LUMBA-231688 format. One record per residue: residue number from 1; chain; y negated, x negated, z of N, C-alpha, C in turn. Coordinates in pm, whole numbers, m for minus. Last residue first. Example, Ala and Ser with C-alpha at 12.3 -4.5 7.8 and 13.67 -1.06 7.14 Angstrom:
2
LUMBA pado drenke n.north n.east   n.up ca.north ca.east  ca.up c.north c.east   c.up
LUMBA    2      A     225  m1285    708      106   m1367    714      m3  m1290    787
LUMBA    1      A     569  m1319    780      450   m1230    780     330  m1320    780
% end
This chain:
310
LUMBA pado drenke n.north n.east   n.up ca.north ca.east  ca.up c.north c.east   c.up
LUMBA  310      A   m8762   6394  m1040    m8906    6388  m1020   m8979   6463  m1133
LUMBA  309      A   m8510   6419  m1155    m8547    6508  m1045   m8698   6510  m1024
LUMBA  308      A   m8520   6212  m1339    m8509    6348  m1387   m8551   6447  m1279
LUMBA  307      A   m8525   5991  m1170    m8639    6018  m1257   m8635   6160  m1308
LUMBA  306      A   m8268   6008  m1060    m8385    6027   m973   m8509   6057  m1055
LUMBA  305      A   m8108   5947  m1281    m8100    6080  m1221   m8218   6106  m1130
LUMBA  304      A   m8183   5683  m1326    m8212    5781  m1427   m8205   5922  m1370
LUMBA  303      A   m8083   5557  m1095    m8227    5560  m1118   m8263   5665  m1222
LUMBA  302      A   m7806   5590  m1142    m7869    5653  m1027   m8019   5660  m1042
LUMBA  301      A   m7764   5436  m1369    m7743    5581  m1379   m7807   5653  m1261
LUMBA  300      A   m7815   5183  m1259    m7900    5236  m1366   m7884   5386  m1379
LUMBA  299      A   m7606   5159  m1076    m7745    5158  m1029   m7838   5217  m1134
LUMBA  298      A   m7387   5159  m1247    m7401    5268  m1149   m7542   5275  m1096
LUMBA  297      A   m7433   4923  m1389    m7431    5051  m1459   m7447   5167  m1362
LUMBA  296      A   m7417   4736  m1183    m7544    4752  m1255   m7549   4885  m1328
LUMBA  295      A   m7148   4765  m1112    m7253    4796  m1014   m7387   4817  m1082
LUMBA  294      A   m7024   4685  m1348    m7002    4821  m1299   m7111   4860  m1200
LUMBA  293      A   m7110   4420  m1363    m7148    4515  m1469   m7133   4659  m1422
LUMBA  292      A   m6991   4318  m1133    m7137    4321  m1143   m7183   4417  m1251
LUMBA  291      A   m6721   4343  m1202    m6773    4420  m1089   m6925   4427  m1092
LUMBA  290      A   m6710   4160  m1414    m6683    4302  m1440   m6735   4389  m1327
LUMBA  289      A   m6761   3923  m1275    m6854    3969  m1379   m6833   4117  m1410
LUMBA  288      A   m6540   3913  m1106    m6674    3926  m1048   m6774   3975  m1152
LUMBA  287      A   m6336   3880  m1299    m6335    3996  m1210   m6472   4019  m1149
LUMBA  286      A   m6404   3636  m1411    m6404    3757  m1495   m6408   3882  m1409
LUMBA  285      A   m6365   3473  m1185    m6498    3486  m1245   m6507   3610  m1333
LUMBA  284      A   m6092   3498  m1141    m6185    3546  m1039   m6325   3565  m1097
LUMBA  283      A   m5994   3375  m1371    m5966    3517  m1349   m6061   3576  m1245
LUMBA  282      A   m6078   3113  m1326    m6129    3187  m1442   m6106   3336  m1426
LUMBA  281      A   m5931   3044  m1095    m6078    3053  m1088   m6134   3133  m1204
LUMBA  280      A   m5663   3001  m1082    m5709    3140  m1080   m5859   3155  m1076
LUMBA  279      A   m5640   2718  m1082    m5588    2795  m1194   m5636   2938  m1197
LUMBA  278      A   m5960   2573   m977    m5825    2620   m950   m5774   2702  m1067
LUMBA  277      A   m6141   2292  m1060    m6128    2436  m1075   m5983   2475  m1056
LUMBA  276      A   m6122   2020  m1052    m6170    2087   m931   m6156   2238   m938
LUMBA  275      A   m6043   1936  m1301    m5945    1931  m1192   m5991   2002  m1067
LUMBA  274      A   m6110   2122  m1587    m6174    2057  m1473   m6075   2053  m1357
LUMBA  273      A   m5917   2055  m1877    m5955    2144  m1767   m6017   2063  m1655
LUMBA  272      A   m5824   1875  m2063    m5948    1945  m2090   m5993   2038  m1981
LUMBA  271      A   m5476   1928  m2011    m5584    1844  m2063   m5706   1930  m2093
LUMBA  270      A   m5314   2016  m1715    m5361    2060  m1846   m5480   1974  m1887
LUMBA  269      A   m5044   1897  m1549    m5189    1879  m1561   m5230   1916  m1703
LUMBA  268      A   m4788   1981  m1342    m4836    2001  m1479   m4988   1994  m1477
LUMBA  267      A   m4573   1783  m1154    m4699    1857  m1154   m4752   1862  m1296
LUMBA  266      A   m4226   1825  m1130    m4340    1753  m1186   m4462   1844  m1185
LUMBA  265      A   m3966   1800   m908    m4065    1892   m961   m4188   1813  m1005
LUMBA  264      A   m3791   1619   m787    m3762    1663   m922   m3863   1759   m981
LUMBA  263      A   m3911   1664   m494    m3779    1627   m546   m3758   1692   m682
LUMBA  262      A   m4206   1518   m370    m4143    1629   m440   m4014   1582   m502
LUMBA  261      A   m4333   1416    m59    m4262    1380   m182   m4196   1502   m242
LUMBA  260      A   m4435   1453    190    m4529    1448     79   m4465   1415    m54
LUMBA  259      A   m4202   1442    349    m4283    1564    345   m4376   1566    225
LUMBA  258      A   m3923   1287    171    m4028    1293    272   m4111   1419    255
LUMBA  257      A   m3575   1357    118    m3712    1340     71   m3811   1352    186
LUMBA  256      A   m3298   1169    223    m3376    1292    236   m3519   1266    192
LUMBA  255      A   m3052   1018     12    m3155    1011    115   m3237   1139    112
LUMBA  254      A   m2738    883    m90    m2834     992    m81   m2936    961     28
LUMBA  253      A   m2555    681    m75    m2603     717   m208   m2703    831   m208
LUMBA  252      A   m2461    652    180    m2533     539    121   m2594    572    m15
LUMBA  251      A   m2465    878    457    m2432     849    317   m2518    735    265
LUMBA  250      A   m2556    946    701    m2437     863    697   m2394    829    556
LUMBA  249      A   m2774   1112    640    m2797     984    707   m2676    892    701
LUMBA  248      A   m2654   1339    530    m2734    1252    443   m2755   1115    508
LUMBA  247      A   m2526   1449    750    m2447    1411    633   m2524   1316    543
LUMBA  246      A   m2747   1503    918    m2647    1405    958   m2561   1358    841
LUMBA  245      A   m2879   1706    778    m2945    1575    796   m2845   1467    836
LUMBA  244      A   m2679   1904    801    m2728    1859    670   m2794   1723    680
LUMBA  243      A   m2654   1941   1077    m2540    1894    999   m2584   1838    864
LUMBA  242      A   m2913   2039   1131    m2868    1913   1190   m2748   1855   1116
LUMBA  241      A   m2903   2279    988    m3002    2177    951   m2961   2041   1007
LUMBA  240      A   m2706   2414   1127    m2680    2376    989   m2779   2271    940
LUMBA  239      A   m2843   2455   1367    m2723    2372   1366   m2690   2326   1224
LUMBA  238      A   m3042   2631   1292    m3081    2498   1336   m2960   2402   1336
LUMBA  237      A   m2896   2866   1236    m2959    2791   1126   m3000   2650   1166
LUMBA  236      A   m2581   2890   1408    m2726    2899   1410   m2786   2820   1293
LUMBA  235      A   m2287   3043   1259    m2361    2931   1320   m2511   2958   1320
LUMBA  234      A   m2044   3268   1314    m2182    3265   1263   m2256   3150   1331
LUMBA  233      A   m1797   3308   1424    m1803    3231   1299   m1944   3219   1242
LUMBA  232      A   m1590   3385   1662    m1732    3350   1651   m1748   3253   1534
LUMBA  231      A   m1329   3435   1729    m1396    3528   1639   m1546   3503   1628
LUMBA  230      A   m1222   3217   1861    m1269    3331   1941   m1357   3426   1859
LUMBA  229      A   m1100   3030   1712    m1244    3011   1732   m1306   3128   1807
LUMBA  228      A    m838   3127   1705     m864    3000   1771   m1013   2978   1797
LUMBA  227      A    m861   3365   1559     m816    3371   1697    m850   3242   1772
LUMBA  226      A    m939   3268   1310    m1030    3356   1385    m990   3365   1531
LUMBA  225      A    m706   3121   1241     m835    3055   1255    m930   3140   1339
LUMBA  224      A    m510   3320   1228     m495    3209   1321    m629   3140   1346
LUMBA  223      A    m611   3478   1020     m599    3534   1155    m585   3424   1259
LUMBA  222      A    m590   3290    809     m720    3349    845    m717   3406    985
LUMBA  221      A    m317   3240    799     m408    3132    832    m545   3185    875
LUMBA  220      A    m227   3494    721     m186    3439    850    m278   3324    893
LUMBA  219      A    m347   3510    466     m380    3607    570    m342   3558    709
LUMBA  218      A    m217   3302    334     m361    3292    358    m406   3391    464
LUMBA  217      A      42   3412    325       18    3289    400    m131   3271    431
LUMBA  216      A       0   3632    156       44    3654    295      19   3530    381
LUMBA  215      A     m71   3504    m82     m167    3593    m16    m128   3615    131
LUMBA  214      A       5   3155   m109       41    3295   m121     m57   3380    m41
LUMBA  213      A    m216   2907   m253     m132    2962   m148     m90   3104   m184
LUMBA  212      A    m420   2785   m403     m281    2748   m425    m186   2794   m316
LUMBA  211      A    m688   2856   m396     m640    2756   m302    m497   2714   m320
LUMBA  210      A    m702   3052   m596     m783    2931   m607    m729   2820   m517
LUMBA  209      A    m526   3242   m494     m500    3182   m624    m578   3053   m642
LUMBA  208      A    m654   3306   m253     m520    3248   m251    m486   3181   m383
LUMBA  207      A    m892   3418   m349     m897    3295   m269    m760   3228   m262
LUMBA  206      A    m786   3646   m481     m859    3542   m555    m863   3411   m478
LUMBA  205      A    m671   3781   m265     m589    3744   m381    m656   3634   m462
LUMBA  204      A    m877   3842    m93     m784    3735    m56    m694   3692   m172
LUMBA  203      A   m1177   3892   m294    m1067    3936   m207    m971   3819   m182
LUMBA  202      A   m1509   3749   m272    m1388    3789   m342   m1285   3841   m242
LUMBA  201      A   m1842   3868   m188    m1730    3776   m176   m1612   3834   m252
LUMBA  200      A   m2173   3910    m84    m2076    3932   m192   m1966   3826   m182
LUMBA  199      A   m2298   3826    148    m2300    3968    114   m2199   4002      5
LUMBA  198      A   m2145   3594    376    m2203    3626    247   m2197   3776    221
LUMBA  197      A   m2011   3557    616    m2152    3519    608   m2220   3560    479
LUMBA  196      A   m1744   3639    599    m1819    3667    720   m1968   3642    709
LUMBA  195      A   m1641   3563    355    m1626    3703    395   m1711   3737    516
LUMBA  194      A   m1706   3289    351    m1753    3377    245   m1747   3524    288
LUMBA  193      A   m1578   3191    583    m1723    3178    567   m1776   3274    463
LUMBA  192      A   m1307   3250    532    m1373    3309    648   m1525   3304    631
LUMBA  191      A   m1262   3095    298    m1239    3240    298   m1314   3308    412
LUMBA  190      A   m1320   2836    387    m1397    2894    277   m1382   3046    273
LUMBA  189      A   m1124   2804    584    m1265    2805    623   m1352   2865    513
LUMBA  188      A    m894   2808    419     m912    2908    525   m1059   2918    566
LUMBA  187      A    m934   2588    256     m926    2720    193    m942   2831    297
LUMBA  186      A    m941   2388    459    m1056    2412    372   m1051   2549    306
LUMBA  185      A    m686   2393    580     m805    2427    658    m922   2463    566
LUMBA  184      A    m526   2311    373     m507    2447    424    m625   2489    511
LUMBA  183      A    m628   2048    350     m635    2142    238    m619   2287    286
LUMBA  182      A    m587   1917    599     m722    1935    547    m726   2043    438
LUMBA  181      A    m335   1859    701     m402    1981    745    m531   2012    671
LUMBA  180      A    m237   1617    609     m146    1730    611    m214   1862    646
LUMBA  179      A    m436   1432    641     m392    1461    505    m299   1581    497
LUMBA  178      A    m631   1588    905     m549    1482    848    m514   1519    705
LUMBA  177      A    m806   1692   1169     m819    1686   1023    m743   1565    973
LUMBA  176      A    m617   1855   1423     m698    1742   1378    m699   1743   1226
LUMBA  175      A    m525   2067   1688     m564    2055   1547    m649   1932   1526
LUMBA  174      A    m491   2084   1957     m376    2041   1878    m409   2020   1732
LUMBA  173      A    m727   2192   2064     m707    2046   2067    m588   1999   1985
LUMBA  172      A    m932   2415   1986     m790    2404   1956    m754   2256   1950
LUMBA  171      A   m1201   2395   2036    m1128    2504   2101    m978   2497   2080
LUMBA  170      A   m1270   2165   1887    m1310    2179   2027   m1226   2283   2100
LUMBA  169      A   m1175   2208   1633    m1123    2093   1708   m1158   2102   1856
LUMBA  168      A   m1330   2432   1568    m1185    2445   1579   m1123   2329   1656
LUMBA  167      A   m1590   2322   1567    m1556    2432   1658   m1406   2447   1675
LUMBA  166      A   m1581   2122   1372    m1609    2087   1511   m1567   2198   1607
LUMBA  165      A   m1518   2285   1147    m1434    2171   1185   m1455   2136   1332
LUMBA  164      A   m1725   2467   1124    m1595    2516   1167   m1501   2402   1207
LUMBA  163      A   m1927   2306   1018    m1941    2357   1155   m1807   2407   1209
LUMBA  162      A   m1825   2281    763    m1834    2162    847   m1850   2202    994
LUMBA  161      A   m1858   2545    682    m1722    2490    689   m1719   2362    772
LUMBA  160      A   m2134   2561    671    m2063    2637    775   m1920   2589    790
LUMBA  159      A   m2182   2414    442    m2220    2357    571   m2153   2432    687
LUMBA  158      A   m2087   2602    257    m2023    2472    267   m2057   2404    399
LUMBA  157      A   m2271   2810    293    m2129    2833    324   m2054   2700    339
LUMBA  156      A   m2512   2688    209    m2495    2734    348   m2349   2758    385
LUMBA  155      A   m2442   2629    m74    m2461    2523     27   m2455   2572    171
LUMBA  154      A   m2180   2865   m176    m2317    2817   m174   m2332   2706    m70
LUMBA  153      A   m1899   2915   m378    m1948    2878   m245   m2088   2820   m258
LUMBA  152      A   m1722   3042   m574    m1868    3058   m570   m1922   3034   m428
LUMBA  151      A   m1464   2984   m621    m1488    3080   m514   m1636   3103   m491
LUMBA  150      A   m1481   2794   m819    m1411    2918   m850   m1428   3024   m742
LUMBA  149      A   m1644   2589   m697    m1669    2640   m832   m1608   2776   m854
LUMBA  148      A   m1549   2536   m442    m1690    2570   m459   m1717   2632   m596
LUMBA  147      A   m1279   2476   m497    m1315    2591   m415   m1459   2634   m437
LUMBA  146      A   m1313   2242   m651    m1245    2359   m707   m1279   2485   m628
LUMBA  145      A   m1431   2075   m465    m1505    2111   m585   m1444   2234   m653
LUMBA  144      A   m1219   2047   m289    m1341    2114   m243   m1428   2155   m361
LUMBA  143      A   m1043   1909   m457    m1005    2039   m403   m1127   2117   m355
LUMBA  142      A   m1185   1675   m508    m1147    1763   m619   m1110   1903   m569
LUMBA  141      A   m1207   1575   m244    m1327    1607   m322   m1294   1700   m438
LUMBA  140      A    m939   1536   m171    m1024    1628    m94   m1146   1669   m176
LUMBA  139      A    m702   1537   m446     m790    1475   m348    m877   1579   m279
LUMBA  138      A    m372   1661   m476     m512    1668   m517    m598   1609   m407
LUMBA  137      A    m109   1687   m385     m140    1584   m484    m282   1584   m534
LUMBA  136      A     m72   1731    m26      m90    1779   m164    m134   1666   m257
LUMBA  135      A     170   1586    189       31    1589    145      19   1640      1
LUMBA  134      A     422   1817    304      385    1692    238     239   1699    199
LUMBA  133      A     403   2043    468      521    1958    474     492   1820    416
LUMBA  132      A      95   2097    652      179    2108    534     300   2017    548
LUMBA  131      A     m57   2267    920       16    2150    874     100   2185    750
LUMBA  130      A    m163   2497   1024     m239    2431    917    m166   2309    861
LUMBA  129      A     m15   2574   1236        6    2648   1112     m66   2582    995
LUMBA  128      A      84   2262   1394        5    2384   1383      38   2454   1251
LUMBA  127      A     323   2098   1596      269    2124   1464     194   2256   1465
LUMBA  126      A     306   1886   1872      317    2025   1825     253   2036   1688
LUMBA  125      A     284   1652   2031      392    1665   1934     412   1804   1878
LUMBA  124      A      63   1614   2186      174    1689   2247     286   1716   2149
LUMBA  123      A     m89   1526   1896     m115    1561   2035      m6   1656   2084
LUMBA  122      A      49   1272   1691       25    1413   1717       3   1437   1866
LUMBA  121      A    m127    954   1672       m8    1039   1685     m47   1184   1711
LUMBA  120      A    m349    825   1418     m328     874   1554    m202    959   1561
LUMBA  119      A    m391    765   1156     m325     663   1238    m297    709   1380
LUMBA  118      A    m532    982   1061     m395     962   1013    m319    858   1096
LUMBA  117      A    m791    969   1158     m695    1055   1227    m551   1035   1180
LUMBA  116      A    m933    795    986     m918     764   1129    m804    842   1194
LUMBA  115      A    m913    916    739     m874     777    751    m854    737    897
LUMBA  114      A   m1021   1168    793     m878    1155    762    m831   1012    780
LUMBA  113      A   m1291   1102    830    m1213    1161    940   m1064   1145    916
LUMBA  112      A   m1355   1011    573    m1363     919    686   m1284    972    806
LUMBA  111      A   m1322   1250    432    m1236    1135    400   m1239   1032    513
LUMBA  110      A   m1529   1404    534    m1391    1442    565   m1295   1327    536
LUMBA  109      A   m1750   1268    422    m1734    1277    567   m1591   1310    606
LUMBA  108      A   m1703   1307    148    m1708    1171    204   m1688   1172    355
LUMBA  107      A   m1719   1586    132    m1593    1518    101   m1590   1376    155
LUMBA  106      A   m1988   1633    193    m1885    1682    284   m1752   1611    259
LUMBA  105      A   m2116   1506    m28    m2148    1470    110   m2036   1511    206
LUMBA  104      A   m2002   1642   m247    m1982    1497   m232   m2010   1454    m88
LUMBA  103      A   m2096   1902   m204    m1952    1876   m205   m1924   1728   m183
LUMBA  102      A   m2370   1865   m234    m2317    1906   m103   m2167   1881    m94
LUMBA  101      A   m2380   1805   m507    m2419    1704   m408   m2367   1738   m269
LUMBA  100      A   m2292   2052   m611    m2217    1929   m638   m2252   1820   m537
LUMBA   99      A   m2489   2233   m531    m2354    2247   m479   m2274   2119   m498
LUMBA   98      A   m2813   2106   m438    m2714    2149   m537   m2575   2151   m476
LUMBA   97      A   m3040   2240   m198    m2951    2133   m241   m2849   2187   m341
LUMBA   96      A   m3182   2445    m92    m3222    2398   m224   m3133   2287   m277
LUMBA   95      A   m3081   2481    161    m3061    2588     65   m3094   2545    m77
LUMBA   94      A   m3166   2264    306    m3029    2259    253   m3001   2372    155
LUMBA   93      A   m3479   2121    251    m3405    2241    288   m3266   2237    225
LUMBA   92      A   m3556   1878    135    m3559    1893    280   m3475   2013    326
LUMBA   91      A   m3345   1752   m135    m3456    1830    m77   m3445   1843     74
LUMBA   90      A   m3255   1408   m197    m3218    1547   m177   m3332   1623   m111
LUMBA   89      A   m3236   1144   m422    m3320    1212   m324   m3281   1359   m318
LUMBA   88      A   m2997    888   m458    m3051    1016   m503   m3124   1084   m389
LUMBA   87      A   m2977    554   m543    m2989     648   m432   m3058    774   m484
LUMBA   86      A   m2737    405   m769    m2872     446   m730   m2869    550   m619
LUMBA   85      A   m2502    148   m708    m2524     289   m730   m2665    328   m686
LUMBA   84      A   m2480   m116   m629    m2530     m89   m762   m2560     57   m786
LUMBA   83      A   m2374   m106   m373    m2505    m168   m391   m2565   m133   m526
LUMBA   82      A   m2129     14   m412    m2228      85   m332   m2367     27   m348
LUMBA   81      A   m2001   m183   m564    m2028     m54   m623   m2137     20   m546
LUMBA   80      A   m1987   m390   m377    m2065    m411   m499   m2097   m280   m567
LUMBA   79      A   m1823   m271   m185    m1960    m306   m151   m2045   m326   m275
LUMBA   78      A   m1581   m242   m326    m1651    m124   m276   m1796   m156   m244
LUMBA   77      A   m1522   m511   m374    m1544    m421   m486   m1619   m298   m441
LUMBA   76      A   m1489   m605   m113    m1598    m659   m195   m1627   m571   m314
LUMBA   75      A   m1262   m459    m38    m1389    m436     31   m1506   m489    m50
LUMBA   74      A   m1068   m564   m209    m1104    m422   m221   m1236   m392   m152
LUMBA   73      A   m1064   m828   m113    m1107    m803   m250   m1145   m657   m270
LUMBA   72      A    m969   m788    148    m1103    m843    128   m1153   m817    m14
LUMBA   71      A    m710   m690     96     m806    m607    168    m948   m656    144
LUMBA   70      A    m599   m909    m37     m606    m780   m103    m710   m691    m37
LUMBA   69      A    m619  m1111    156     m690   m1128     31    m705   m995    m42
LUMBA   68      A    m452  m1011    356     m595   m1028    383    m673  m1040    254
LUMBA   67      A    m203  m1018    224     m259    m891    272    m409   m903    295
LUMBA   66      A    m171  m1287    184     m188   m1202     68    m248  m1068    108
LUMBA   65      A    m132  m1379    441     m254   m1419    371    m279  m1333    249
LUMBA   64      A     110  m1312    540        0   m1223    573    m128  m1261    501
LUMBA   63      A     409  m1313    357      297   m1390    408     180  m1296    430
LUMBA   62      A     605  m1187    221      641   m1248    348     530  m1329    408
LUMBA   61      A     593  m1051    m21      555   m1191    m17     600  m1260    110
LUMBA   60      A     704   m798     34      730    m865    m93     705  m1014    m82
LUMBA   59      A     621   m723    290      764    m729    261     791   m810    134
LUMBA   58      A     341   m726    277      408    m821    365     556   m833    333
LUMBA   57      A     295   m519     95      250    m655     63     322   m758    149
LUMBA   56      A     398   m305    239      460    m344    114     420   m485     74
LUMBA   55      A     219   m290    453      358    m327    480     430   m368    352
LUMBA   54      A     m12   m208    314      m10    m336    384     133   m382    411
LUMBA   53      A      65     40    217       32     m66    123      37   m202    191
LUMBA   52      A      96    179    457      211     157    372     185     45    272
LUMBA   51      A    m169    185    548      m68     112    626      55     84    542
LUMBA   50      A    m288    344    350     m333     206    366    m233    124    443
LUMBA   49      A    m153    590    382     m137     513    260    m180    368    274
LUMBA   48      A      m8    608    718     m113     635    622     m91    551    498
LUMBA   47      A     314    714    814      213     610    802     112    649    696
LUMBA   46      A     471    918   1057      426     898    920     314    797    917
LUMBA   45      A     539    978   1312      578     847   1265     535    821   1122
LUMBA   44      A     452   1236   1347      388    1134   1430     421    995   1382
LUMBA   43      A     616   1384   1176      476    1364   1139     407   1258   1222
LUMBA   42      A     931   1203   1154      846    1306   1215     702   1280   1175
LUMBA   41      A    1127   1135    876     1036    1089    980     956   1206   1030
LUMBA   40      A    1461   1153    799     1331    1219    793    1246   1174    908
LUMBA   39      A    1642    884    667     1612     968    784    1474   1026    769
LUMBA   38      A    1797    892    352     1693     839    442    1666    938    552
LUMBA   37      A    2145    876    290     2020     953    293    1923    895    394
LUMBA   36      A    2279    583    135     2274     674    251    2143    748    253
LUMBA   35      A    2360    592   m211     2282     536   m102    2279    633     15
LUMBA   34      A    2686    592   m349     2561     662   m319    2492    596   m203
LUMBA   33      A    2864    424   m601     2831     433   m458    2696    497   m438
LUMBA   32      A    3012    624   m859     2917     521   m817    2886    535   m669
LUMBA   31      A    3168    837   m930     3236     729   m861    3144    618   m817
LUMBA   30      A    3004   1009  m1066     3052    1052   m934    3116    940   m856
LUMBA   29      A    2961    879  m1304     2849     889  m1210    2898    925  m1072
LUMBA   28      A    3231    652  m1396     3161     781  m1394    3056    785  m1285
LUMBA   27      A    3188    323  m1527     3237     411  m1421    3164    542  m1422
LUMBA   26      A    3225    259  m1879     3152     255  m1751    3210    353  m1652
LUMBA   25      A    3514    101  m2038     3429     218  m2021    3357    210  m1887
LUMBA   24      A    3537   m200  m2216     3564    m132  m2088    3466    m19  m2069
LUMBA   23      A    3529   m357  m2445     3529    m211  m2462    3560   m137  m2333
LUMBA   22      A    3553   m624  m2385     3419    m575  m2418    3414   m424  m2429
LUMBA   21      A    3824   m681  m2356     3740    m670  m2235    3606   m608  m2263
LUMBA   20      A    4057   m483  m2553     3961    m593  m2536    3871   m570  m2416
LUMBA   19      A    4377   m386  m2440     4241    m348  m2480    4148   m465  m2461
LUMBA   18      A    4699   m408  m2551     4598    m478  m2472    4461   m441  m2526
LUMBA   17      A    5020   m271  m2541     4882    m260  m2589    4789   m332  m2494
LUMBA   16      A    5328   m411  m2616     5233    m378  m2510    5094   m376  m2571
LUMBA   15      A    5659   m359  m2716     5520    m382  m2755    5429   m334  m2645
LUMBA   14      A    5955   m533  m2613     5870    m414  m2616    5728   m452  m2654
LUMBA   13      A    6111   m752  m2581     6097    m698  m2716    6014   m573  m2725
LUMBA   12      A    6114   m874  m2339     6220    m778  m2363    6208   m711  m2499
LUMBA   11      A    5882  m1029  m2329     6011   m1098  m2328    6127  m1004  m2360
LUMBA   10      A    5662   m851  m2558     5692    m918  m2432    5830   m979  m2441
LUMBA    9      A    5447   m867  m2834     5583    m847  m2786    5603   m921  m2656
LUMBA    8      A    5137   m697  m2886     5211    m819  m2861    5349   m783  m2807
LUMBA    7      A    4867   m558  m3056     5004    m540  m3010    5070   m676  m2995
LUMBA    6      A    4528   m468  m2979     4625    m563  m3035    4761   m539  m2973
LUMBA    5      A    4321   m190  m3061     4403    m263  m2963    4504   m351  m3034
LUMBA    4      A    4014   m225  m3252     4144    m165  m3226    4223   m252  m3130
LUMBA    3      A    3794   m375  m3305     3788    m281  m3192    3920   m218  m3160
LUMBA    2      A    3851   m518  m3530     3846    m591  m3404    3848   m497  m3286
LUMBA    1      A    4103   m371  m3754     3966    m388  m3704    3969   m455  m3569
% end
């Protein structure tokens, strides 16, 4: 056979085996050259996804014109989508707003904060307890939707979480909302808001399971948060109204209803009824007629008794 080794005689009469070149065995995995381990970057040197994409475009092509074309095309796509999407009207009171719409408003605002803060270096180079080792694989909107659905968060509780962002950043300068801190902050803020502002809430085991953390870790995050905000977690109702209006004003797909406009409630007009008559007018008329009958009967009985006396 061709795969078998061929025998040839050398000058001394000995036979020598020669293996064909095509049957050379591959080198073992252990003998392959290993790449040098990549140096771990500090959180301050981490690049945002948009920056990494830009550098990849420049490395492959070596020309900055491709980078500009990619960015411009993505911006045109986003603008066309925003122009085609209809504008939804939200109620004046934040208590009447749906949970899904509130989640979208807050997620869009947090995404803008993350896009700005990811390019900034760490303040004083200190990591907080809210920092994760790597960014989680779930988006902010999906994670917030998961918390609102399984932890039964209401619109006031969701707005309180937005209030906690400003308060924690004000009293704890080392904290910023980034891709490494946003998820752990959201589950902590949801736990604190539900337990501190709601009459009915779950235990830490449920919140930890929903947020993807251990119960002990969630307890440490809760204590850290309460200590940093000086245990003041109850916002004023006027502050929540300002946050609600601010979220709607910065959104392109939502607007606040006017005073004379109804949001989704249709007026029911009954055919054949006089529009000037109020719905309770017929009941009032029956009540007046019954009272007149009672008064007439009492007057008649009184006259009959007087006649008997006479």
